[in-house]
SEZA-986011 format. One record per residue (C-alpha): residue in one letter; x, y, z. Coordinates in steps of 0.2 Angstrom, whole numbers. Each point is the difference from the previous one (the first is absolute). Example, Ala and Ser with C-alpha at 12.3 -4.5 7.8 and 13.67 -1.06 7.14 Angstrom:
2
<rest=A&east=62&north=-22&up=39>
<rest=S&east=6&north=17&up=-3>
***
This chain:
446
<rest=M&east=-127&north=85&up=-8>
<rest=R&east=18&north=5&up=4>
<rest=K&east=3&north=9&up=15>
<rest=L&east=8&north=17&up=0>
<rest=L&east=6&north=8&up=17>
<rest=V&east=2&north=19&up=-3>
<rest=V&east=10&north=9&up=14>
<rest=D&east=-3&north=19&up=0>
<rest=D&east=-6&north=13&up=12>
<rest=D&east=-6&north=12&up=-14>
<rest=P&east=-19&north=-4&up=-2>
<rest=G&east=0&north=9&up=-18>
<rest=L&east=14&north=-12&up=-6>
<rest=Q&east=-7&north=-13&up=9>
<rest=K&east=-16&north=1&up=-9>
<rest=Q&east=9&north=4&up=-17>
<rest=L&east=10&north=-15&up=1>
<rest=K&east=-16&north=-11&up=5>
<rest=W&east=-8&north=6&up=-17>
<rest=C&east=16&north=-4&up=-8>
<rest=F&east=1&north=-19&up=4>
<rest=E&east=-20&north=-2&up=-1>
<rest=D&east=5&north=-19&up=-8>
<rest=Y&east=8&north=-4&up=18>
<rest=A&east=-7&north=-3&up=18>
<rest=V&east=8&north=17&up=8>
<rest=V&east=2&north=0&up=18>
<rest=L&east=4&north=17&up=7>
<rest=A&east=12&north=4&up=15>
<rest=E&east=6&north=18&up=6>
<rest=D&east=14&north=-4&up=11>
<rest=R&east=12&north=-14&up=7>
<rest=R&east=-12&north=-8&up=12>
<rest=S&east=-14&north=-1&up=-12>
<rest=A&east=10&north=-7&up=-13>
<rest=L&east=8&north=-14&up=10>
<rest=A&east=-18&north=-5&up=6>
<rest=A&east=-5&north=0&up=-18>
<rest=V&east=15&north=-11&up=-5>
<rest=R&east=-5&north=-11&up=12>
<rest=K&east=-18&north=-1&up=-2>
<rest=D&east=-2&north=1&up=-20>
<rest=Q&east=16&north=-7&up=-5>
<rest=P&east=3&north=10&up=-17>
<rest=A&east=13&north=-5&up=-12>
<rest=V&east=5&north=18&up=-4>
<rest=V&east=0&north=15&up=11>
<rest=T&east=4&north=17&up=-5>
<rest=L&east=9&north=11&up=14>
<rest=D&east=2&north=18&up=1>
<rest=L&east=17&north=2&up=11>
<rest=G&east=-7&north=18&up=7>
<rest=L&east=-13&north=-7&up=14>
<rest=P&east=-7&north=8&up=15>
<rest=P&east=5&north=4&up=14>
<rest=D&east=17&north=6&up=-10>
<rest=P&east=-6&north=3&up=-17>
<rest=A&east=15&north=10&up=-4>
<rest=N&east=13&north=-14&up=-1>
<rest=A&east=0&north=-19&up=-4>
<rest=S&east=4&north=-7&up=18>
<rest=E&east=-19&north=-4&up=2>
<rest=G&east=-1&north=-8&up=-17>
<rest=L&east=14&north=-10&up=0>
<rest=E&east=-5&north=-8&up=18>
<rest=A&east=-17&north=-5&up=-8>
<rest=L&east=10&north=-8&up=-16>
<rest=R&east=11&north=-10&up=13>
<rest=E&east=-16&north=-7&up=11>
<rest=I&east=-9&north=-3&up=-17>
<rest=L&east=14&north=-12&up=-7>
<rest=E&east=2&north=-7&up=16>
<rest=A&east=-18&north=-4&up=3>
<rest=A&east=-2&north=-6&up=-17>
<rest=P&east=17&north=-3&up=-9>
<rest=R&east=-6&north=-1&up=-18>
<rest=T&east=-10&north=14&up=-2>
<rest=K&east=6&north=12&up=-15>
<rest=V&east=0&north=18&up=9>
<rest=I&east=1&north=14&up=-12>
<rest=V&east=7&north=15&up=10>
<rest=V&east=-8&north=18&up=-8>
<rest=T&east=12&north=14&up=5>
<rest=G&east=2&north=19&up=-4>
<rest=N&east=11&north=4&up=-15>
<rest=D&east=14&north=6&up=12>
<rest=D&east=1&north=-17&up=11>
<rest=R&east=7&north=-11&up=-15>
<rest=E&east=14&north=-4&up=11>
<rest=V&east=-13&north=-6&up=15>
<rest=A&east=-8&north=-11&up=-14>
<rest=V&east=15&north=-9&up=-3>
<rest=K&east=4&north=-3&up=17>
<rest=A&east=-18&north=-9&up=1>
<rest=V&east=3&north=-10&up=-13>
<rest=A&east=16&north=-4&up=7>
<rest=Q&east=-10&north=-6&up=15>
<rest=G&east=-11&north=-9&up=-9>
<rest=A&east=-12&north=10&up=-10>
<rest=Y&east=-6&north=-7&up=-18>
<rest=D&east=0&north=17&up=-9>
<rest=F&east=-1&north=18&up=4>
<rest=Y&east=-10&north=13&up=-9>
<rest=E&east=3&north=19&up=2>
<rest=K&east=-15&north=13&up=0>
<rest=P&east=-9&north=9&up=-7>
<rest=I&east=-10&north=-17&up=-5>
<rest=D&east=-2&north=-5&up=-17>
<rest=P&east=-15&north=-12&up=0>
<rest=D&east=6&north=-10&up=-15>
<rest=V&east=17&north=-3&up=5>
<rest=L&east=-4&north=-5&up=18>
<rest=K&east=-13&north=-10&up=-7>
<rest=L&east=15&north=-9&up=-10>
<rest=I&east=10&north=-2&up=15>
<rest=V&east=-13&north=-8&up=10>
<rest=E&east=-6&north=-11&up=-13>
<rest=R&east=18&north=-7&up=-1>
<rest=A&east=0&north=-3&up=18>
<rest=F&east=-14&north=-11&up=0>
<rest=R&east=5&north=-10&up=-14>
<rest=L&east=16&north=-3&up=8>
<rest=S&east=-9&north=-5&up=16>
<rest=N&east=-12&north=-11&up=-9>
<rest=L&east=16&north=-8&up=-7>
<rest=E&east=7&north=-2&up=16>
<rest=A&east=-15&north=-8&up=8>
<rest=E&east=-1&north=-11&up=-13>
<rest=N&east=18&north=-6&up=1>
<rest=L&east=-2&north=-4&up=19>
<rest=R&east=-15&north=-9&up=-3>
<rest=L&east=9&north=-10&up=-13>
<rest=V&east=15&north=-3&up=13>
<rest=A&east=-13&north=-6&up=13>
<rest=A&east=-9&north=-10&up=-13>
<rest=H&east=16&north=-8&up=-6>
<rest=N&east=9&north=-4&up=16>
<rest=T&east=2&north=-18&up=-6>
<rest=P&east=-1&north=-15&up=11>
<rest=L&east=18&north=-2&up=-1>
<rest=A&east=9&north=10&up=15>
<rest=G&east=11&north=13&up=-7>
<rest=L&east=-7&north=0&up=-17>
<rest=I&east=-9&north=16&up=-8>
<rest=A&east=-9&north=-2&up=-17>
<rest=G&east=-13&north=5&up=-11>
<rest=S&east=5&north=-4&up=-17>
<rest=P&east=-7&north=-16&up=-7>
<rest=V&east=16&north=-8&up=-4>
<rest=M&east=5&north=0&up=17>
<rest=L&east=-15&north=-5&up=8>
<rest=G&east=1&north=-15&up=-13>
<rest=V&east=16&north=-5&up=9>
<rest=C&east=-8&north=2&up=18>
<rest=R&east=-13&north=-12&up=-4>
<rest=T&east=15&north=-12&up=-8>
<rest=I&east=8&north=2&up=16>
<rest=E&east=-16&north=-4&up=11>
<rest=K&east=-4&north=-17&up=-11>
<rest=I&east=18&north=-6&up=2>
<rest=A&east=4&north=5&up=17>
<rest=P&east=-9&north=-14&up=10>
<rest=T&east=8&north=-14&up=-13>
<rest=E&east=18&north=-7&up=3>
<rest=T&east=6&north=6&up=-16>
<rest=T&east=16&north=6&up=-3>
<rest=V&east=-1&north=18&up=-8>
<rest=L&east=11&north=10&up=-10>
<rest=L&east=-3&north=20&up=0>
<rest=L&east=7&north=9&up=-15>
<rest=G&east=1&north=18&up=-1>
<rest=E&east=11&north=15&up=-1>
<rest=S&east=10&north=6&up=16>
<rest=G&east=-12&north=10&up=12>
<rest=T&east=-16&north=-7&up=-6>
<rest=G&east=-3&north=-9&up=18>
<rest=K&east=4&north=-17&up=-3>
<rest=E&east=4&north=-3&up=19>
<rest=V&east=-17&north=8&up=4>
<rest=L&east=-8&north=-12&up=-12>
<rest=A&east=9&north=-15&up=7>
<rest=R&east=-5&north=5&up=19>
<rest=A&east=-18&north=1&up=-7>
<rest=L&east=2&north=-19&up=-5>
<rest=H&east=6&north=-4&up=16>
<rest=D&east=-12&north=10&up=10>
<rest=L&east=-15&north=-8&up=-8>
<rest=S&east=6&north=-17&up=-1>
<rest=P&east=-1&north=-14&up=14>
<rest=R&east=18&north=4&up=6>
<rest=K&east=-4&north=18&up=5>
<rest=D&east=2&north=-3&up=17>
<rest=Q&east=18&north=-7&up=-3>
<rest=D&east=16&north=9&up=-5>
<rest=F&east=2&north=9&up=-17>
<rest=I&east=19&north=0&up=-3>
<rest=A&east=7&north=11&up=-13>
<rest=I&east=18&north=1&up=-8>
<rest=N&east=6&north=11&up=-15>
<rest=C&east=11&north=-11&up=-10>
<rest=A&east=8&north=13&up=-8>
<rest=A&east=4&north=10&up=16>
<rest=I&east=10&north=-14&up=9>
<rest=P&east=19&north=-4&up=-8>
<rest=E&east=0&north=-16&up=-9>
<rest=N&east=13&north=-9&up=12>
<rest=L&east=-12&north=4&up=14>
<rest=L&east=-16&north=-4&up=-8>
<rest=E&east=-1&north=-19&up=2>
<rest=S&east=3&north=1&up=19>
<rest=E&east=-13&north=14&up=2>
<rest=L&east=-12&north=-12&up=-10>
<rest=F&east=3&north=-18&up=7>
<rest=G&east=10&north=5&up=16>
<rest=Y&east=16&north=-7&up=6>
<rest=E&east=8&north=-13&up=14>
<rest=K&east=11&north=4&up=12>
<rest=G&east=19&north=1&up=-8>
<rest=A&east=-6&north=0&up=-17>
<rest=F&east=11&north=14&up=-4>
<rest=T&east=11&north=14&up=9>
<rest=G&east=-12&north=8&up=9>
<rest=A&east=-13&north=-12&up=3>
<rest=S&east=1&north=-1&up=18>
<rest=K&east=-18&north=-9&up=3>
<rest=Q&east=-13&north=-9&up=-9>
<rest=T&east=-12&north=13&up=-9>
<rest=K&east=-15&north=-2&up=-8>
<rest=G&east=-5&north=8&up=-19>
<rest=K&east=-14&north=10&up=-7>
<rest=I&east=-8&north=-16&up=-6>
<rest=E&east=1&north=-9&up=17>
<rest=F&east=-8&north=16&up=8>
<rest=A&east=-14&north=0&up=-13>
<rest=D&east=-4&north=-18&up=5>
<rest=K&east=-20&north=0&up=1>
<rest=G&east=-2&north=17&up=-8>
<rest=T&east=5&north=9&up=-15>
<rest=L&east=18&north=3&up=-8>
<rest=F&east=0&north=15&up=-13>
<rest=L&east=16&north=0&up=-12>
<rest=D&east=2&north=17&up=-7>
<rest=E&east=11&north=2&up=-15>
<rest=I&east=2&north=-17&up=-2>
<rest=G&east=7&north=2&up=-18>
<rest=D&east=15&north=5&up=9>
<rest=L&east=5&north=-17&up=6>
<rest=S&east=15&north=-9&up=-4>
<rest=A&east=1&north=-15&up=-9>
<rest=A&east=3&north=-10&up=15>
<rest=L&east=-11&north=6&up=10>
<rest=Q&east=-14&north=-1&up=-13>
<rest=A&east=4&north=-21&up=0>
<rest=K&east=-1&north=0&up=18>
<rest=L&east=-16&north=10&up=2>
<rest=L&east=-8&north=-12&up=-14>
<rest=R&east=4&north=-14&up=10>
<rest=F&east=-8&north=7&up=14>
<rest=L&east=-15&north=3&up=-8>
<rest=Q&east=-1&north=-16&up=-7>
<rest=E&east=4&north=-10&up=17>
<rest=R&east=-6&north=13&up=12>
<rest=V&east=16&north=-5&up=11>
<rest=I&east=16&north=11&up=2>
<rest=E&east=18&north=-4&up=7>
<rest=R&east=7&north=15&up=9>
<rest=V&east=19&north=6&up=-6>
<rest=G&east=11&north=-13&up=7>
<rest=G&east=-14&north=-11&up=6>
<rest=R&east=-2&north=-19&up=-4>
<rest=S&east=-20&north=-2&up=6>
<rest=E&east=-14&north=5&up=-11>
<rest=I&east=-13&north=11&up=8>
<rest=A&east=-18&north=0&up=-7>
<rest=V&east=-8&north=17&up=-1>
<rest=D&east=-18&north=4&up=-3>
<rest=T&east=0&north=19&up=-9>
<rest=R&east=-9&north=6&up=-14>
<rest=I&east=10&north=8&up=-10>
<rest=I&east=-3&north=18&up=-10>
<rest=C&east=13&north=6&up=-12>
<rest=A&east=3&north=19&up=-8>
<rest=T&east=10&north=7&up=-14>
<rest=H&east=2&north=15&up=-11>
<rest=Q&east=8&north=-9&up=-13>
<rest=D&east=-4&north=-10&up=-15>
<rest=L&east=2&north=-18&up=5>
<rest=R&east=-3&north=-7&up=-16>
<rest=R&east=14&north=9&up=-8>
<rest=L&east=11&north=-4&up=15>
<rest=I&east=-5&north=-18&up=-5>
<rest=D&east=5&north=3&up=-18>
<rest=E&east=14&north=7&up=5>
<rest=G&east=7&north=-15&up=12>
<rest=G&east=-2&north=11&up=16>
<rest=F&east=-15&north=-8&up=7>
<rest=R&east=-5&north=-19&up=1>
<rest=E&east=-15&north=-4&up=-11>
<rest=D&east=-6&north=-13&up=14>
<rest=L&east=1&north=11&up=14>
<rest=F&east=-10&north=13&up=-10>
<rest=Y&east=-14&north=-13&up=-1>
<rest=R&east=1&north=-4&up=18>
<rest=I&east=-3&north=19&up=6>
<rest=S&east=-12&north=5&up=-13>
<rest=E&east=-15&north=-12&up=4>
<rest=M&east=-10&north=17&up=0>
<rest=T&east=7&north=14&up=-8>
<rest=V&east=-6&north=18&up=4>
<rest=N&east=5&north=16&up=-11>
<rest=I&east=-1&north=16&up=9>
<rest=P&east=-2&north=14&up=-11>
<rest=A&east=11&north=16&up=2>
<rest=L&east=-7&north=16&up=8>
<rest=R&east=-2&north=9&up=-16>
<rest=E&east=-11&north=-14&up=-6>
<rest=R&east=-12&north=1&up=14>
<rest=E&east=-10&north=16&up=-5>
<rest=G&east=-5&north=10&up=13>
<rest=D&east=9&north=-9&up=13>
<rest=A&east=13&north=12&up=3>
<rest=V&east=-11&north=15&up=7>
<rest=L&east=-9&north=-13&up=10>
<rest=I&east=16&north=-7&up=8>
<rest=T&east=7&north=19&up=1>
<rest=R&east=-15&north=5&up=12>
<rest=A&east=2&north=-15&up=10>
<rest=L&east=18&north=4&up=3>
<rest=L&east=-4&north=17&up=5>
<rest=D&east=-12&north=-7&up=14>
<rest=R&east=15&north=-14&up=5>
<rest=F&east=12&north=15&up=1>
<rest=E&east=-11&north=10&up=10>
<rest=S&east=12&north=1&up=15>
<rest=L&east=12&north=7&up=-10>
<rest=H&east=-9&north=15&up=-7>
<rest=K&east=-11&north=0&up=16>
<rest=G&east=-15&north=2&up=-10>
<rest=R&east=6&north=15&up=-10>
<rest=I&east=-2&north=-6&up=-18>
<rest=K&east=-19&north=0&up=-5>
<rest=D&east=0&north=-1&up=-18>
<rest=L&east=8&north=-5&up=-17>
<rest=S&east=-2&north=13&up=-12>
<rest=E&east=-8&north=-2&up=-17>
<rest=A&east=17&north=2&up=-8>
<rest=T&east=8&north=-13&up=12>
<rest=I&east=-14&north=-13&up=-4>
<rest=L&east=4&north=2&up=-20>
<rest=A&east=18&north=-2&up=5>
<rest=I&east=-2&north=-14&up=9>
<rest=N&east=-10&north=-10&up=-13>
<rest=K&east=13&north=6&up=-14>
<rest=H&east=15&north=-6&up=9>
<rest=D&east=8&north=-17&up=-7>
<rest=W&east=4&north=-6&up=19>
<rest=S&east=14&north=-10&up=-6>
<rest=G&east=3&north=-5&up=18>
<rest=N&east=-18&north=-4&up=3>
<rest=V&east=-8&north=1&up=18>
<rest=R&east=17&north=2&up=8>
<rest=E&east=4&north=15&up=-11>
<rest=L&east=-18&north=7&up=5>
<rest=E&east=4&north=-2&up=18>
<rest=N&east=14&north=7&up=0>
<rest=R&east=-3&north=14&up=-9>
<rest=V&east=-16&north=3&up=12>
<rest=K&east=10&north=-2&up=15>
<rest=R&east=14&north=13&up=-4>
<rest=A&east=-15&north=13&up=-5>
<rest=V&east=-10&north=-1&up=15>
<rest=I&east=17&north=4&up=8>
<rest=M&east=6&north=14&up=-11>
<rest=A&east=-17&north=8&up=-6>
<rest=D&east=-3&north=17&up=5>
<rest=G&east=-18&north=2&up=-3>
<rest=N&east=-17&north=-9&up=4>
<rest=V&east=-2&north=-7&up=-17>
<rest=L&east=13&north=-11&up=-9>
<rest=E&east=5&north=7&up=-16>
<rest=P&east=10&north=-10&up=-14>
<rest=E&east=17&north=9&up=4>
<rest=D&east=-2&north=-7&up=18>
<rest=L&east=-2&north=-18&up=-8>
<rest=E&east=15&north=5&up=-11>
<rest=L&east=-11&north=-2&up=-14>
<rest=P&east=-1&north=11&up=-16>
<rest=N&east=-15&north=13&up=3>
<rest=P&east=-13&north=-3&up=-14>
<rest=G&east=-3&north=19&up=1>
<rest=E&east=-13&north=5&up=-15>
<rest=T&east=-3&north=-18&up=-5>
<rest=V&east=-11&north=-1&up=15>
<rest=Q&east=-18&north=-1&up=-8>
<rest=L&east=-15&north=5&up=11>
<rest=R&east=-15&north=-10&up=-3>
<rest=T&east=-18&north=1&up=5>
<rest=L&east=-6&north=-8&up=16>
<rest=R&east=-10&north=-12&up=-10>
<rest=E&east=15&north=-6&up=-10>
<rest=Y&east=10&north=-2&up=17>
<rest=R&east=-17&north=-10&up=5>
<rest=D&east=0&north=-10&up=-15>
<rest=E&east=18&north=-5&up=2>
<rest=A&east=-2&north=-5&up=19>
<rest=D&east=-15&north=-10&up=-5>
<rest=L&east=9&north=-10&up=-14>
<rest=V&east=15&north=-3&up=10>
<rest=A&east=-9&north=-4&up=16>
<rest=V&east=-12&north=-13&up=-9>
<rest=K&east=13&north=-8&up=-11>
<rest=A&east=12&north=-2&up=14>
<rest=T&east=-14&north=-8&up=13>
<rest=L&east=-6&north=-11&up=-15>
<rest=A&east=16&north=-8&up=-1>
<rest=Y&east=1&north=-1&up=19>
<rest=A&east=-16&north=-8&up=2>
<rest=D&east=3&north=-11&up=-16>
<rest=G&east=-15&north=6&up=-9>
<rest=N&east=-14&north=-1&up=14>
<rest=I&east=-12&north=14&up=-2>
<rest=G&east=-7&north=-1&up=17>
<rest=R&east=18&north=0&up=9>
<rest=V&east=6&north=15&up=-10>
<rest=A&east=-16&north=10&up=5>
<rest=E&east=2&north=-5&up=18>
<rest=I&east=19&north=5&up=-1>
<rest=L&east=-2&north=17&up=-9>
<rest=G&east=-15&north=3&up=12>
<rest=I&east=-14&north=2&up=-14>
<rest=S&east=-14&north=-10&up=-7>
<rest=R&east=0&north=-13&up=-14>
<rest=P&east=-10&north=11&up=-13>
<rest=T&east=13&north=13&up=2>
<rest=V&east=14&north=-12&up=-4>
<rest=Y&east=-9&north=-6&up=-15>
<rest=Q&east=-3&north=17&up=-6>
<rest=I&east=20&north=4&up=1>
<rest=L&east=3&north=-15&up=-9>
<rest=R&east=-12&north=5&up=-15>
<rest=K&east=6&north=17&up=1>
<rest=F&east=19&north=-4&up=-3>
<rest=N&east=-4&north=-16&up=-10>
<rest=I&east=8&north=-12&up=14>
<rest=D&east=-2&north=-18&up=-4>
<rest=T&east=-1&north=-12&up=13>
***
């Protein structure tokens, strides 16, 4: 049974609220000390807190201090402050300090029950999201994924990482191509050697050749000493060529020769240098279209695409944007010093509805700005510079939230475990019969 903590020093009101919330496991407390003890012992998801507590029930100082201590001890607790009808300003202050909502006396049981039930629904949704984040920290460092399509990409990376295959990563800007390239390196036999990355679009064409292949002393004005290129530095390790679609025709020819012969010549040099490196390439461009237009060599394309991995855009990764947002909040905790506790329901809906044309990079930038600039303890859509869906937020029953969470969790874990029911049960911490029950309920084929 769901636990609700009622903090009030009025025995009559305590009795009324306990009767009102007979469907919950109600825990009672009459002051700040007993409230904090109950939070630590019973871990209620929702608390109703009268701000007028002893020893000074005439003002809200003791209640506000209780609010601070409760949220410090259990940051995700939903605290609903209860105030007199002339204390609206204090109630707004309490919300700014982290309270979930406020309610003004006199008590209307039906209205208060609605607010409490809504708080429990949000608490349950957040708990499921946190469980999904924990379950879907993938074996690929730095990658959070729960969607079946992205977990499929993770499985592909795991399979090809131990090989010497040249890999081409295709995806829009900001989808995490370098993260996956590093995962290919970290899961390979070359993991203890260097991972060398170079963005072919970020370096002027006249400098890129010497950056890649190095140069001999005196090869050009300013070449005062012999210098290795990125390819040589990647010997025995992995070379990641990002935005390879931006290579000039001359450099494409020189790279093709290296891929065929595995030897290079430095700029201004005469001797061949053997280099043992694994090549991973990436681009956001359509290389086949570039080939048709004469902008990219077809023979080079086939050399770099022994294995091609298509990385989905964030908008195609159902549910991942919210999971990533929560992970980013943890990563940026030092920026907001633990002040931000939650995402509002409107924010969750806004994140899921947004197109994310800049993909994970855009999401990361918005979250970082939000945790610095937000005034409250709960991130709202406007903090992320997203449209507020307002009245389009549709509350659902707790059962509907649970069903959705069950469906997402089982489908995602099935994809990750490649259909192994025993592994799914182990990851989710449930029994095999429970897994089968969920599969039958939602008509999921394995």
